[in-house]
C-alpha positions in Angstrom: -221.5 126.7 103.1 -224.4 128.9 103.7 -224.2 132.5 105.2 -227.0 133.9 107.1 -227.6 137.4 107.6 -230.3 139.3 109.7 -231.1 142.6 111.0 -233.4 144.2 113.6 -233.8 147.5 111.7 -236.9 146.4 110.1 -239.0 147.4 113.0 -238.5 151.1 112.1 -238.7 150.5 108.3 -241.8 151.8 106.4 -241.4 148.9 103.8 -241.4 146.1 106.5 -244.9 144.9 105.5 -243.5 144.2 101.9 -240.4 142.5 103.1 -241.2 140.3 106.2 -243.8 139.6 108.8 -241.2 138.5 111.2 -239.6 140.9 113.8 -236.4 140.7 111.9 -235.4 140.1 108.2 -233.4 137.0 107.7 -231.5 136.2 104.5 -229.6 132.9 103.7 -227.2 132.9 100.7 -224.8 130.2 99.5 -221.3 131.3 99.5 -221.1 130.9 95.7 -224.5 132.5 95.0 -222.8 135.3 93.1 -221.8 132.8 90.4 -225.4 131.5 90.0 -226.4 135.1 89.5 -223.6 135.7 87.0 -224.8 132.7 84.9 -228.3 133.7 85.1 -227.4 137.2 83.8 -225.5 135.7 80.9 -228.5 133.5 80.1 -230.9 136.4 80.2 -228.6 138.4 78.0 -228.4 135.5 75.3 -231.5 133.2 75.6 -230.3 131.2 72.6 -227.2 129.9 74.6 -229.1 127.2 76.4 -230.6 126.0 73.2 -227.2 125.9 71.6 -225.8 124.0 74.5 -228.5 121.4 74.3 -228.0 121.0 70.6 -224.2 120.6 70.7 -223.3 119.2 74.1 -226.2 117.3 75.7 -227.1 115.2 72.7 -223.7 113.3 72.6 -223.9 112.5 76.2 -227.5 111.3 75.9 -226.6 109.1 73.0 -223.6 107.6 74.9 -225.7 106.9 77.9 -228.4 105.1 75.6 -225.6 103.1 73.8 -224.1 102.0 77.2 -227.5 101.3 78.7 -226.7 103.6 81.6 -229.0 105.8 83.6 -226.1 107.6 85.2 -223.1 108.9 83.4 -219.7 109.5 84.9 -216.4 109.5 83.0 -214.2 108.5 85.9 -213.2 105.1 84.9 -211.2 104.0 81.8 -214.1 101.9 80.2 -216.4 105.0 80.3 -213.6 107.3 78.8 -213.1 104.8 76.0 -216.8 104.7 75.4 -216.7 108.6 75.0 -213.6 108.3 72.6 -215.5 105.6 70.6 -218.6 107.8 70.2 -216.4 110.7 69.0 -214.6 108.5 66.6 -217.8 106.9 65.2 -219.2 110.4 64.7 -216.1 111.7 62.9 -216.2 108.6 60.6 -219.8 109.2 59.9 -219.3 112.9 59.1 -216.3 112.2 56.9 -218.1 109.5 55.0 -221.1 111.8 54.3 -223.5 109.6 56.4 -225.8 111.4 58.9 -224.7 110.6 62.4 -228.4 109.5 63.2 -228.4 107.2 60.2 -231.2 109.2 58.5 -229.7 110.1 55.2 -226.6 111.7 53.9 -224.9 115.0 54.7 -224.1 117.4 51.9 -221.6 120.2 52.1 
């Protein structure tokens, strides 16, 4: 739901030329806009967070999509949930056996 705000007090404001050219200032905000602002503040405070997310979360889903031949990925049906579990299981076996999950060498601890 979008909320719309406006005021006619702009006509007497000395900053009107910097704000709007219309007779009144109109602002449209999504009802959950404050959540987006909070997320942006957290990302601004920790710019490495998005990089860490890409490295740890997005890669497995991209790999699963590629293996399934999918362009869209939803986990709302049993076969897709099983595919997710299969990926996690394969990755655990690879890590436990010392093989690289990408198949490009071995992992040493």
